[in-house]
C-alpha positions in Angstrom: 5.6 16.9 -33.0 3.7 20.1 -32.1 2.9 21.1 -28.5 -0.8 20.2 -28.9 0.1 16.8 -30.4 2.3 16.1 -27.5 -0.4 17.2 -25.0 -2.9 15.0 -26.7 -0.6 12.0 -26.7 0.1 12.4 -23.0 -3.6 12.7 -22.2 -4.5 9.7 -24.4 -1.7 7.5 -23.0 -2.5 8.3 -19.4 -6.3 8.1 -19.7 -6.3 4.9 -21.8 -6.2 2.5 -18.8 -9.3 4.0 -17.3 -11.6 1.6 -19.0 -13.2 -1.6 -18.0 -11.8 -4.6 -19.8 -12.0 -8.4 -19.6 -8.7 -8.7 -17.7 -9.9 -6.2 -15.1 -13.2 -8.0 -14.6 -11.5 -11.4 -14.3 -8.9 -10.2 -11.8 -11.5 -8.4 -9.7 -13.7 -11.5 -9.8 -10.8 -13.7 -8.6 -10.1 -11.3 -5.8 -13.8 -11.1 -4.8 -14.2 -14.9 -4.7 -11.0 -15.2 -2.7 -12.1 -12.5 -0.2 -15.5 -14.3 0.3 -13.7 -17.5 1.2 -11.5 -15.7 3.7 -14.4 -13.8 5.2 -16.2 -17.1 5.7 -13.2 -18.2 7.8 -13.7 -15.0 9.8 -17.4 -15.8 10.4 -16.2 -19.1 11.9 -13.9 -17.2 14.3 -16.8 -14.9 15.2 -18.9 -17.9 16.0 -16.4 -20.0 17.8 -14.0 -17.4 19.1 -10.2 -17.2 18.9 -10.0 -20.9 19.8 -10.1 -21.7 16.1 -6.7 -20.0 15.8 -3.3 -21.0 17.1 -3.3 -18.3 19.6 -3.3 -19.1 23.3 -2.4 -17.9 26.8 1.2 -17.3 26.0 1.3 -16.4 22.3 -1.7 -14.2 22.3 -0.4 -12.1 19.4 0.5 -14.1 16.3 0.0 -13.6 12.5 -2.7 -11.0 13.1 -0.4 -8.6 14.9 2.5 -9.3 12.5 0.1 -8.4 9.7 -1.0 -5.2 11.4 2.6 -4.0 11.9 3.3 -4.9 8.2 0.4 -2.9 6.9 1.2 0.1 9.0 4.8 -0.2 7.8 4.0 -0.4 4.1 1.7 2.6 4.3 4.7 4.9 5.2 5.9 4.9 1.6 3.4 7.6 0.7 5.2 10.0 3.1 8.6 9.1 1.8 7.8 9.6 -1.9 5.2 12.4 -1.8 6.5 14.4 1.1 10.2 13.8 1.7 11.3 13.4 -2.0 8.6 15.9 -3.2 9.6 18.6 -0.8 13.2 18.0 -1.6 12.4 18.9 -5.2 13.5 15.5 -6.6 11.7 15.5 -10.0 12.2 11.9 -10.9 9.8 10.9 -8.1 6.9 13.0 -9.4 5.4 10.3 -11.7 5.6 7.8 -8.8 3.9 9.9 -6.2 0.4 8.8 -7.0 1.3 5.1 -7.1 2.9 5.6 -3.7 -0.1 7.4 -2.3 -2.6 4.8 -3.6 -0.5 2.0 -2.0 -0.2 4.1 1.2 -3.9 4.8 1.5 -4.9 1.2 0.8 -2.6 -0.2 3.4 -3.3 2.4 6.0 -7.1 2.2 5.6 -7.1 -1.6 5.9 -4.7 -1.6 8.9 -7.6 -0.7 11.2 -9.5 -3.8 10.0 -6.5 -6.0 10.5 -6.4 -5.1 14.2 -10.1 -5.8 14.6 -9.5 -9.4 13.3 -7.4 -10.0 16.4 -10.2 -9.1 18.7 -12.4 -11.8 20.3 -15.2 -9.3 20.8 -14.8 -6.8 17.9 -18.0 -5.0 18.8 -16.2 -3.6 21.8 -13.8 -1.6 19.6 -16.2 1.4 20.1 -15.0 1.4 23.7 -11.6 2.6 22.6 -13.3 5.8 21.3 -15.8 6.1 24.2 -13.6 5.3 27.1 -10.0 5.4 25.8 -7.4 6.8 28.2 -4.5 9.0 27.0 -2.1 6.7 29.0 -2.9 3.9 26.6 -0.6 3.5 23.5 -3.6 1.8 21.8 -5.5 5.1 21.9 -2.4 6.8 20.4 -2.2 4.2 17.7 -5.9 4.6 16.7 -5.5 8.3 16.7 -2.4 8.5 14.4 -3.7 5.8 12.1 -7.0 7.7 11.6 -5.2 11.0 11.1 -2.7 9.4 8.6 -5.5 7.9 6.5 -7.2 11.3 6.4 -4.1 13.2 5.4 -3.2 10.5 2.8 -6.6 10.8 1.3 -6.3 14.5 0.9 -2.7 14.2 -0.4 -4.0 11.8 -3.0 -7.1 13.9 -3.9 -5.8 17.5 -4.1 -3.3 16.8 -7.0 -6.1 14.8 -8.6 -8.4 17.8 -9.0 -7.0 19.0 -12.3 -7.0 15.4 -13.6 -10.7 15.0 -12.6 -11.5 17.9 -14.9 -9.5 16.2 -17.7 -11.2 12.9 -17.1 -14.6 14.7 -17.2 -13.8 16.3 -20.6 -11.6 13.8 -22.3 -12.7 10.3 -21.3 -15.0 8.6 -23.8 -17.3 5.6 -23.4 -17.8 5.9 -19.6 -21.1 5.9 -17.8 -22.8 9.2 -17.3 -22.8 8.8 -13.5 -19.0 8.4 -13.6 -18.6 11.5 -15.7 -20.8 13.5 -13.2 -18.6 12.2 -10.4 -15.5 13.5 -12.2 -17.2 16.8 -12.6 -18.1 17.1 -9.0 -14.6 16.1 -7.8 -13.0 18.6 -10.1 -14.5 21.4 -8.0 -15.0 23.7 -11.0 -11.3 23.6 -11.9 -10.4 26.0 -14.7 -6.6 26.1 -14.4 -6.4 29.7 -13.3 -3.2 30.9 -11.5 -5.2 31.3 -8.3 -6.4 27.8 -8.4 -2.9 26.5 -9.3 -1.5 28.4 -6.3 -4.1 27.0 -3.9 -3.5 23.4 -5.0 0.3 23.7 -4.7 0.2 25.5 -1.4 -2.3 23.0 0.1 -0.4 20.0 -1.2 2.8 21.4 0.3 1.2 22.0 3.7 -0.2 18.4 3.7 3.2 17.1 2.7 4.8 18.8 5.6 2.0 17.7 8.0 2.2 14.0 7.0 5.9 13.7 7.9 5.4 13.8 11.7 2.2 11.9 11.5 3.8 9.1 9.4 6.7 8.9 11.8 4.3 8.9 14.7 2.1 6.1 13.2 4.9 3.5 13.2 6.7 4.9 16.2 3.6 4.5 18.3 3.2 1.0 16.9 6.7 0.2 18.0 5.9 1.6 21.5 3.1 -1.1 21.8 6.0 -3.5 22.0 8.8 -1.5 23.6 6.7 -0.2 26.5 6.7 -3.8 27.9 9.6 -5.4 29.7 9.6 -8.5 27.5 12.9 -9.7 26.1 13.1 -9.0 22.4 10.8 -5.9 22.7 12.5 -4.1 25.6 14.5 -1.8 23.4 15.0 2.0 23.1 15.6 1.9 19.3 12.3 0.3 18.3 10.9 3.6 17.0 13.6 4.3 14.3 14.0 0.5 13.8 10.4 0.1 12.8 10.4 3.3 10.7 13.4 2.4 8.6 12.0 -1.2 8.2 8.8 0.5 7.0 10.6 2.4 4.3 12.2 -0.9 3.0 8.8 -2.6 2.8 7.2 0.5 1.2 9.9 0.9 -1.5 9.5 -2.8 -2.4 5.7 -2.4 -2.7 6.1 0.7 -5.0 8.6 -1.1 -7.2 6.2 -4.0 -7.7 3.4 -1.6 -8.5 5.6 0.3 -10.9 6.4 -2.9 -12.8 2.8 -4.0 -13.2 1.4 -0.6 -14.1 4.2 -0.1 -16.6 3.5 -3.5 -18.3 -0.3 -3.7 -18.1 -1.0 -0.1 -18.7 1.7 0.4 -21.4 3.4 3.3 -19.5 7.0 2.7 -20.6 7.3 6.3 -21.7 6.3 7.5 -18.2 7.7 4.9 -15.9 11.1 4.4 -17.4 14.2 2.3 -16.6 15.6 5.4 -15.0 12.8 5.3 -12.4 13.5 1.7 -11.6 17.2 2.6 -11.3 16.5 5.4 -8.9 14.1 3.4 -6.8 16.7 0.6 -6.6 19.2 3.1 -5.2 16.6 4.4 -2.8 15.9 0.8 -1.7 19.6 0.2 -1.1 19.9 3.4 1.0 17.0 2.6 3.3 18.1 -1.1 3.5 21.5 -0.1 4.6 20.0 2.1 7.4 17.7 -0.8 8.3 20.7 -3.2 8.4 22.4 -0.9 10.8 19.5 -1.1 13.2 19.3 -4.9 12.8 22.9 -5.1 13.8 22.3 -2.8 16.8 19.2 -4.7 17.9 21.1 -8.0 18.2 24.7 -7.1 18.8 24.2 -5.2 22.0 22.1 -7.8 23.9 24.2 -10.5 22.2 27.4 -9.0 23.7 26.0 -8.9 27.2 24.1 -12.2 26.9 21.9 -11.8 30.0 20.0 -14.9 30.9 16.7 -14.3 29.2 18.3 -12.4 26.3 20.5 -15.4 25.7 17.5 -17.7 25.5 15.8 -15.4 23.0 18.9 -14.8 20.8 19.9 -18.5 20.8 16.4 -19.4 19.6 16.6 -16.9 16.8 20.2 -17.7 15.7 20.3 -21.4 16.2 17.0 -22.6 17.5 13.5 -23.3 16.3 13.2 -19.9 14.5 16.7 -19.9 13.1 15.8 -20.9 9.5 13.1 -18.2 9.2 15.3 -15.6 10.9 18.3 -16.1 8.7 16.2 -16.4 5.5 14.7 -13.0 6.3 18.0 -11.4 6.9 19.8 -13.0 4.0 17.2 -13.0 1.3 15.2 -9.9 2.4 18.1 -7.6 3.3 21.7 -8.6 2.7 21.4 -10.1 -0.8 19.1 -7.4 -2.1 21.6 -4.8 -1.0 24.5 -6.6 -2.7 22.5 -7.3 -5.9 21.1 -3.7 -6.2 24.6 -2.3 -6.1 24.9 -3.5 -9.8 23.1 -1.4 -12.4 21.9 -4.5 -14.3 20.0 -5.7 -11.3 18.1 -2.3 -11.1 16.4 -3.1 -14.5 12.6 -3.6 -14.3 12.5 -7.5 -14.2 15.5 -8.2 -11.9 14.4 -5.5 -9.5 10.8 -6.9 -9.5 12.1 -10.2 -8.3 14.3 -8.6 -5.7 11.4 -6.4 -4.5 9.2 -9.5 -4.2 11.7 -11.2 -1.9 12.1 -8.0 0.1 8.4 -7.5 0.7 7.8 -11.2 1.6 10.7 -11.1 4.0 9.3 -7.8 5.4 6.2 -9.7 6.4 8.1 -12.6 8.0 10.3 -10.1 9.8 7.2 -8.8 11.6 6.3 -12.4 12.4 9.9 -12.9 13.9 9.4 -9.7 16.0 6.1 -10.9 17.4 6.1 -14.6 18.0 9.5 -15.7 19.4 9.3 -13.2 22.2 5.9 -14.4 23.3 7.1 -18.0 23.2 9.7 -17.1 25.9 7.9 -15.5 28.9 9.7 -14.9 32.1 7.5 -17.3 34.0 8.2 -21.0 33.4 5.8 -22.8 31.0 4.5 -25.8 32.9 1.3 -27.9 33.1 -0.1 -26.5 29.9 -1.0 -28.2 26.6 1.8 -28.6 24.0 0.0 -26.2 21.6 0.4 -23.4 24.3 4.1 -23.8 24.2 4.6 -23.7 20.4 2.6 -21.3 18.2 1.3 -22.9 15.0 -1.2 -20.9 12.9 -4.4 -22.7 11.8 -5.9 -22.7 8.3 -8.7 -20.4 9.5 -6.1 -18.0 10.9 -4.1 -18.1 7.7 -7.2 -17.3 5.6 -8.2 -14.5 7.9 -4.6 -13.1 7.6 -4.8 -13.2 3.8 -8.2 -11.3 3.7 -6.7 -7.8 4.3 -4.1 -8.4 1.7 -6.8 -9.2 -0.8 -8.8 -6.1 0.3 -5.7 -4.0 -0.3 -5.4 -5.4 -3.8 -9.0 -4.7 -4.5 -8.7 -1.1 -3.3 -5.6 -0.5 -5.4 -7.2 -2.2 -8.5 -10.4 -0.2 -8.3 -8.6 3.2 -7.7 -6.2 2.4 -10.6 -9.3 2.1 -12.9 -10.9 5.3 -11.7 -8.0 7.8 -11.7 -4.9 8.3 -13.9 -1.9 6.5 -12.3 0.5 9.1 -13.7 -0.6 12.7 -13.0 -1.8 14.1 -16.4 -1.8 17.8 -15.5 1.5 17.6 -13.8 3.1 15.7 -16.7 2.0 18.4 -19.1 3.3 21.1 -16.8 6.7 19.5 -16.6 6.8 19.2 -20.4 6.1 22.9 -20.7 8.7 23.8 -18.1 11.4 21.7 -20.0 11.0 23.8 -23.2 
């Protein structure tokens, strides 16, 4: 096959998914209807207040805050793939960078909406910007989340500029408005050495900048918990504990995305079994680090067994939350590590199943971090209704919790139909370099 034929094939293969089809319309319609149902539940909460949820005087943070921590965590994968692996010169991660960035941007952008859902008076959010105090970790959180979304957007867009030019010239059968948008976004790209240098240097600078911002976004989130004296949260390792847990959730999300993009977009030549194998090894690595922090988090207070630590740990290990706690640890951490040590389990289908268990367990892990601690305050619980003592989410609360997840899927779905999932220009460059 001649060079031109290879370039044409790469372009054709990677641009082919950018077309409306019946499956896309049906999937987007399903997501849209589901989102409307969930948003209706939110209108009920706006009308009647947080009394429609299972939240109360003691468990004032529940599924909503667990959801927020999960969303912030999953968004860190963009930094790990694009920045850490990219700056390290690891070539196999290049085709996955855009998938990771799309996932990261979607989760980070929606994280702000998630926190609003926990507010009884969401219109007062503006006060954080108008009257926020530097002493408040909430202000830090809002600042780093906003900054992370901005840098992630740029880190997604800059490498897209050459591909926007290719989309403008090569895509057929698209609306004229869409073609004009591609032309505008391509910023008069002509592939000159000067332009190539600007793109590469700018991307490298952003990749460097996003590392401390990404670490800060989840470290600050952990400080929202650790800055209190509550048992279960009063820990000095919550920063790295949250960050490593974020990498686990993010790796699982990317693996799931890889599988469906490869299958639905017919990208077997570009997302290969080797990529799944490498991502499986990466998941094992971050999971082992996360396992270490899990052991540290419970072994130290478990050894000392102070009064209130004992109450909290006994509840997790053998009490009302034990089934969920051990399920998360076994099915979301220990078994995935063991299974992924075997090469056969790092094939596309087996690793998809493992990644699904990991990401579901990652969400419930955040639930375990939030709820049991709030159910064990220092002050005795007395003369209060039973529902104040035990947190049970309501149907309305569950639907509102699902809404951001649907919104993330909508953002990922739409972006996946507007831009090439695998970088076209970069893939052609790598082909030229390999010759």
